[in-house]
C-alpha positions in Angstrom: 4.9 -11.9 22.0 3.9 -8.7 23.6 2.6 -5.4 21.8 5.3 -2.8 21.5 4.8 1.2 21.2 6.0 2.0 17.6 5.0 4.3 15.0 3.1 3.7 11.8 6.0 4.0 9.8 7.7 1.2 11.8 4.5 -0.9 11.7 4.4 -0.5 7.9 8.0 -1.5 7.8 7.2 -4.8 10.0 4.5 -5.6 7.6 6.6 -5.6 4.5 9.6 -7.2 6.3 7.7 -10.1 7.4 5.4 -10.5 4.1 8.8 -10.5 2.4 10.1 -13.3 4.7 7.1 -15.2 4.1 6.8 -14.9 0.5 9.9 -15.1 -1.6 8.0 -14.0 -4.8 7.2 -10.7 -3.3 9.0 -7.9 -4.5 8.9 -4.0 -3.1 10.0 -1.0 -5.3 9.2 2.3 -6.2 9.8 6.0 -6.1 12.1 6.4 -3.1 12.2 2.7 -1.9 16.0 2.9 -1.2 16.6 6.5 -1.0 18.1 8.1 2.2 14.7 8.9 3.5 13.1 5.5 2.5 9.4 6.7 2.0 9.1 8.0 5.7 11.3 5.1 6.8 8.6 2.7 5.9 11.4 0.7 3.6 14.0 1.0 6.0 16.8 -1.8 5.8 14.8 -4.0 3.5 17.2 -3.5 0.7 20.1 -4.6 3.1 18.1 -7.7 4.1 16.5 -8.7 0.7 18.8 -7.4 -1.8 18.5 -5.4 -5.0 16.7 -7.8 -6.6 13.7 -7.7 -4.4 14.0 -3.8 -3.4 14.9 -1.4 -5.7 14.2 2.3 -6.7 13.1 3.1 -10.3 13.3 6.1 -12.9 10.4 8.5 -12.9 8.0 7.0 -15.2 4.7 6.4 -13.4 2.8 4.7 -16.0 5.8 2.4 -17.1 6.6 1.3 -13.5 3.0 0.4 -12.7 2.8 -1.5 -15.9 5.8 -3.4 -15.1 4.2 -4.3 -11.7 1.4 -5.7 -13.1 3.5 -7.7 -15.6 5.3 -9.1 -13.0 2.3 -10.2 -11.2 1.0 -11.8 -14.3 4.3 -13.5 -14.3 3.9 -14.9 -11.0 5.2 -12.5 -8.7 3.3 -10.5 -5.9 4.3 -6.7 -5.9 4.5 -3.6 -3.5 5.1 -0.6 -5.3 4.8 2.9 -4.3 4.3 6.3 -6.0 5.0 8.0 -2.9 2.5 10.8 -3.5 -1.1 10.0 -4.9 -0.7 13.2 -7.2 2.2 11.2 -9.2 -0.1 8.0 -9.7 -2.3 10.2 -11.7 0.0 9.6 -14.3 -0.7 5.7 -14.2 -4.5 5.8 -14.4 -4.3 4.1 -17.7 -2.4 1.0 -16.0 -4.2 1.2 -12.8 -7.9 1.5 -14.4 -7.7 -0.3 -17.7 -5.1 -3.1 -16.9 -5.0 -3.9 -13.0 -8.6 -3.3 -12.0 -10.0 -5.2 -15.3 -7.8 -7.9 -16.0 -9.3 -10.6 -13.9 -12.5 -9.8 -15.4 -11.5 -9.5 -19.2 -10.0 -13.1 -18.9 -12.6 -14.7 -16.6 -10.2 -15.2 -14.0 -8.1 -17.7 -16.1 -4.7 -16.0 -15.6 -2.4 -15.3 -12.8 -3.9 -12.8 -10.5 -3.0 -9.1 -10.3 -1.8 -9.2 -6.9 -0.4 -5.6 -6.7 -0.5 -3.4 -3.4 0.0 0.2 -4.7 1.2 2.5 -1.7 0.4 6.1 -1.9 0.5 9.0 0.4 -2.3 11.5 0.8 -3.0 15.0 2.5 -1.2 18.2 2.8 1.8 19.3 4.7 4.9 21.7 5.2 4.0 24.0 2.4 4.3 21.3 -0.3 2.9 22.4 -3.8 -0.1 21.5 -5.7 1.0 18.0 -7.1 2.4 16.9 -3.8 -0.7 17.3 -1.3 -4.1 16.4 -2.9 -6.5 14.0 -1.2 -8.2 12.2 -4.3 -8.8 8.8 -3.0 -12.4 8.8 -3.3 -11.4 8.7 -7.2 -9.8 5.2 -6.9 -13.0 4.1 -5.0 -15.2 4.4 -8.0 -13.2 2.0 -10.0 -14.7 -1.9 -10.2 -12.2 -4.2 -9.6 -10.2 -2.3 -7.3 -9.8 -2.3 -3.5 -9.2 0.9 -1.6 -8.1 0.8 1.8 -6.7 3.8 4.2 -5.8 2.8 7.8 -6.0 5.5 10.8 -3.6 3.9 13.2 -0.3 1.7 13.7 -2.1 -1.4 14.3 -4.3 -1.2 11.3 -1.4 0.0 9.2 0.5 -3.2 9.7 -2.3 -5.5 9.6 -4.1 -4.0 6.8 -0.9 -3.8 4.7 -0.2 -7.4 5.3 -3.8 -8.4 4.2 -3.5 -6.1 1.2 -0.2 -7.9 0.1 -1.9 -11.3 0.4 -4.8 -10.3 -1.4 -5.1 -11.7 -5.0 -6.9 -8.5 -6.3 -5.2 -5.2 -6.9 -5.2 -3.0 -3.8 -4.8 0.8 -3.5 -3.2 1.6 0.1 -3.6 4.8 1.3 -1.3 6.5 3.8 -2.0 9.9 5.2 1.2 11.9 5.7 0.5 12.4 9.4 0.0 8.8 10.0 3.5 7.8 9.6 4.4 9.7 12.9 1.6 8.6 15.2 2.3 6.1 17.8 0.3 2.8 18.9 0.8 -0.8 20.5 1.3 -3.2 17.7 2.0 -6.7 17.9 5.5 -7.6 16.6 3.9 -11.0 15.0 2.5 -11.6 11.6 -1.3 -10.8 11.9 -4.0 -9.3 9.2 -7.0 -6.9 9.6 -10.0 -7.0 7.6 -9.8 -4.9 4.1 -13.4 -5.7 3.1 -15.4 -4.1 5.9 -15.4 -1.4 7.9 -14.1 -1.5 11.7 -16.6 -0.7 14.4 -14.9 1.2 17.0 -17.9 1.7 19.5 -21.2 0.3 19.0 -24.2 2.7 19.9 -28.0 3.2 19.2 -28.4 7.1 18.6 -25.9 8.1 15.8 -23.5 6.7 13.2 -20.2 8.4 12.5 -18.2 7.1 9.4 -14.8 8.0 8.8 -11.5 6.6 7.2 -7.8 7.6 7.5 
């Protein structure tokens, strides 16, 4: 199947749709998942296709909705949840750090995995206030037990989200707010991209440039 020129929002939407078709135990919920904006259109048409038992919005109680996701994973489900803004996720640090990140180690891997992917939007834009525009992703990268990824283009956004969903460990998936409208050639099929190592764009001998998102 040929690649298609689409936005990163569309590629994320494809990743969610294909993953939910592949795994009936995958649920997708969070702040804005079913509102008119559909989290920058990334959850477009998911409710209509998979129903309200698998795709739903939640009350604004970040620590609670994160804990519910962790519990759902321990009960055998896979979870993609959204805090929309990273800033909101600060209210759920107890669940992310003390439960999601540590669970497998606390019980020696002798329980269902915490297969949760937590989506957060980072970066500033159009005059939003101090609780809607922070880039604090390095905080999460210091927590043992968490995998932290930040795609920079449409193709990686799709492949890395699919890999994050399939990973048995908790993954923090960062989307810069200016990523969603960028356009790239993306394969319409189900595919993965590594979330365990850096992607080498160009090889050389004289200088190393490291960046993300």
